[in-house]
Structures are given as structure tokens and as C-alpha cells.
N, C-alpha and C positions, 0 to 999 in steps of 0.2 A: 250608091252601092249598098248602104245600110238597108235600104228598102228591099233590095233584091235578096240580101242575106237573111232577112227576116222571113221571106217567102220560101226559101229553099227547103227548110225542114218539112213544110207542108207539101211541097212538091214531091219530096222523097216518100213521105207517109202515104201519099195517094197511090203509090205504085206497089204497096204491099198487097200481095195476093190474098184472097180469102182462104179459109182452111182447106176447102176441097181442091182449089186450084193449087195451093201450096203442096198438098199431098201428091197430086198428079205430077207437078213439076219435079218434085224430089224423086218420085218413083221412076220417071223417065230421064233423069239425069240432067234436067235443065237448070240453068243458073237463075236463082231467085232474084238476083240483083241486076239482071240484064236491063230492065226498064230504067232503073236509076242511073246505070252507066250510060245508057242512051240519052237520057234527059240531060245529064251534065255535059256530055260531049256535044250534043246539039245546042245547048244553051251557050256554051263557050264559043262555038263556031259562029252562032248568030251575033253574039256580042262583039266578037272579034271583027266580023264583017262590017259592023257599024263603027269600028275604031275604038271600041271599049275593051280594054284589057283588064278583066276583072279576076279577082282571086275567088273562084267558086270552089267551095270545099268538096272533097270527094265524099260520096255517100258511104255511110257505115253499112256493113253487111246486115241484111235482114235477119233478125233473130228467129229461130224456129221455135214456136211455142211447144211447151211440154206435151200437150195433148196430141200434137202432130207427130212428135218424136215417138210417143207411145203407139200411135196408129201405124207408123212405119215399122216399128219393132214387132207389132202383132202380125204383120203380113209376111 
């Protein structure tokens, strides 16, 4: 399980949208964290189906960069 726990932060980091996508998602009211929530849910189900009951940490919310906040405020 240590191996998996070392990979999870990279999995979560891979789901951070780029600046333009983040702006679009925020403007349309979408959840920035939906991919990470899906990843952890799917990962848990797959491990459970193999009989592995692992403690997979919840993803931390994606931080909105300052320049994205400024762009949102400007619109």
C-alpha cells in the first residue's frame, strides 16, 4: 500500500485543469475537483473488487491561482 500511497498525489496533480479550462469551469459553475473525486471513487471500487481494502486519502480541493481569481473578477 505504501507504493500506491506514493502514487496518489501524482494522480491528483494530473487532474488539475490548465488556466483556460479552470476559468471556463468556474464561469460555468463546474466542480474543479470532479476528476479527483472520480479517480478516488473508481480506485477504491477497483481495489475493493480485488479484495484490497485500502485507506485511500481524499483529494484536497484544487487551489484557484491568483491570476485565475483576477481574471474572474475582471469579467
